[in-house]
N, C-alpha and C positions, 0 to 999 in steps of 0.2 A: 505494500499501500505505499502509495507517495505520504511523503509527510512535507513540511516548513520547505524545506532546499529543494525539492523536485517540485511541487507544484510553483514556487518560485522562478526556476528556470522553466518552467510549462510557460510560465505567463509572458518571460520575457523572448522566450522563444516566438510566440506568437504576436508579440507585440512588433517583433523584427519583421515576421516571415506574414504575418494577416493583416496588420492593423494598416490601414488606409484603403483595403477592399469591400467592395458589397458583397452581401449575403445575396445569393440570386433564392436561396431557401434553404429550409432546415427540412429534413427527412425524418422523420420517428420509427423506427423498426420495431421497438418494445414498447410498446404504448402503456405499460407500467411505468417508465423510467420517468415521465413526463409527470410531474407532482401541481404543476397549475392549469389554472384555465384562462386567468385575465391577467394580462392581455395574451391573446390566442399565440400558440407557436407561429402563426402566419404573420405577427405584428414585426416578427425579426425579420421579412421578406426585405428586400430593397434598400435596408439601411447598412450603413456605413459601418466597420469596425473601427472603434478609434483606439481602442487600447485592451489591455488585459491586466488582473490583478489578483492577488489573493486575498482571502480574507480564513487566518488558521490555514488550515488545508480545503479548503474549496476554491474551486479555479471559478474567475469573474470573469467573461468574457464582454465586455462593452460595445452594443452596437447602438450609439446616438441616441442617446435618450431609454434605453431598456439594458438588462442585464440578463443574460445565460450563464446561470450557474450551476454547475456539476457538484457533487457530493464527494469526500472523499471515498466514500466506501466503495465506485466504481471499479478504483483499480484492484482490488484483491485478487482477480482473475481477470484485470484486462488494462485497458490504456488506452492513452490518446495517439491515432495515427495519423498524422500529418501526411498527406499525396498530393504529389505535383498536379496528376492528372486522374479527374474522379470519372468514371462509367460513367456516361448521360442517363441510364436509365433510373428513376426513381425507385428507393427502396421498397421491399413490401414487408408488412409484418410478418414474420417468422421466428424461426429458431435459430438463428443463426446467431453469432458473434457482436453484429455491429448493435447498437444499439439507437443509435443517432449519430445524421450526417450533417455537417455544414458544409454546403455548398455557395463557392467564391464567384465573381465575376471573372478571374480569370482560368476557371476552369481546374484550379485546384480546391482543397478544402481539407478537413480531418473529421475522421470518424471517433467515436466513444464506442468503446467496445466491452465486452463483459461474457466470458466463457464461465462453461459450469452452470452449473443446475440451480445454485442460490443466487438470486436477482436483486440484486439491492443498489443497483445504480440509482439515484436520485438525480435529476434537471428541471431548473427552474427558468421561467423566463417572467421575469421580475421588474417593475420599475423603480425600486429600492431593493439594495442588498439584504436587506435588514426582514424584509419581508419572508424573509429564507427563515423556517424556525431555527436551524443549526448554526444559522450564522446570527441572530440577533443574540444567542445564548453563549457564544463564547466569551473567555477572558481575555485579557491581557494579551496579546503578542507576545511570544516568548521573545524573539527580537528586540522588542520593542518597549520592555519595561525593565523598570529600574530596578536595584538593586532591592531595596525594601518596598517596593511593590511586588516585586519578586517573593522576599521571603512571606511578606502577608497574604498574597495569593495562595501557596502552599501550605499555610497555616489556616486558612479556612476549610480544609478537610483534612479529619484525624485518620491518618491511613496509613500504609505504608507506600515508602515514598515514591518506587515503581510506580504500582498504580495511580496515585494522585496526582503524578506530573503529566500524565497521561490523560488525563479528564480536560476536556476542550474547555468546558466551563471556569475550568480551574487555570488553564494556562493554553492558547492556543497555538498549535500548530507541530506540538510532540508527537509518536507515537511511539509503537513497538520497538523499534531499530535505535532509534535514536535517544529513546532514553536508557538502550543498554549503555549506550557509546557516551551518554554524558554521566551516570552513575559510575560508569569503570574511569572516566577522566577525573572526575570529583574524588574516586580512592572511598566511595560511600556504600555502603550493602543498599540493595534493592529492596529490605525489609526494613529500613531504618525508617521510622514512625516519626511523621511530620513534624507533629509539636512539640518531638526531641532533638531534634537535631542542633548540635550546638551551633554557635553564631561563625565560629570558626568553619565549621563542616557547611552549614550555608553560605559563607562566601566560598570555597571552593566549587559549591554546585552551579551557585550563580555563574561565576567566572566560567566552569565547564560546559554550561549550556551557551553562553553564547560563543566560545572558542568553537567547540563542535558544530554548533548550529551555521555560525559564519563560515568554516572551510569549508565546510559539507555545499552552502550556495555559493562559496568561488569555484567548487571544484561542478559545480554541474550546470549554473548560468552558461551560457555558451553552445550546450551540448543540443543535438536534436534531441527531438523527445524520445527517439526508438531509444538513443544513446541513454538514458538517463536510467535505467534500473540498472544496467551493466556499471555505472560510474558510483552508483550508490552501494553496491555489493564488492566496489574495489576498495573504498575507502573505510570498509566497519573495522573494528580491531578485535570485539567480542561479538558481534551478534550475527548470529548464525554459524558461527565458528566453531560449536560446540566440542571437546574432544584434539583441540589444535593448539600448540603453546601461546599462552598472553605474547605480544611482541614485544609489554613493558617488564615483565617479569620472569619470564617463561612458565609458571603454572599452568596446568591445564584447564583451561576454559570449562566451565559445568552448565548444567541446562537444568531448569526449573520447568517442568510440563503441567499446563491443566490440558482439559478435557480438549478447549478450542484453543489454545495459544501456547506459547511457552515463550522465556526470556533466557539470554546466557549473561554469564557475570564472571570475572576471574575472581577466585578464594583467594587469592597473593594478594591481589591490590586491594579487594572490595572488603573481606570479611578475615580478616587476620589467618586466614587459611583456615577456617573451618567451612566445610561444605555446607551447602542450605538444605533445608529437609526439601524433598522434592513431594511436600503433597502443599493445598491450600492452607492449613493450619498451623503452620510453621511459626515458632517465637523467635528465633534466631533474628536480632536485627544488628549484632556487631559484629 
């Protein structure tokens, strides 16, 4: 799933490639993906793409007075694919991976795709981005927040820092992969409780958040949309590296698995050499 750096890079790519072009039409193949009806999807036809932005992990394509916004869940099994030439035939509703296609006046355009059986893509055409429920609930942006605002936001939810830092209502933009990377860089246990984190450790966590995300943005911006997933994987130190040596201390990276997710951490860097119990109710926090 894309997080703040990848969505920032997608927005930059669309600003560079698509801004200034007129939308010929938007084809909808997955009817359930469109979550709004006013304005209708046809209201995008003939409008010029004036820019692209992000709200946390939401991608916002600006269309001369309206916004086409897609939710971050679409990329669990899909992506945004930009094509220099699209087939002229309109999309037909069906079971293919393409959920939505934006056709531009130069024959190019882009698809939002979603493979697999779990269809979670959500697209919105709105006059105000805050009309999208997920956008209106977002907390402060992870790269735009001060140190004091950062600490205050985390302490609004008492819980394990790994889970809290991913809550978009608390801090916008961070997901599973970069939360692993941030906690590793901060040398902090994923099970540390937010309201028990000492000030010195909170300083490390804030600094790590800014440094990890800033480096990832710098790596990602300028890449083509098709290259972003590979670029993200190449920059990770612990996430999805279970069983491999930590690049900092050499300790074997370990994993905690849940029913539908997992995370990775380094015992040497983060938990004083102690492995975390691989179950939800583990009480190990240091």
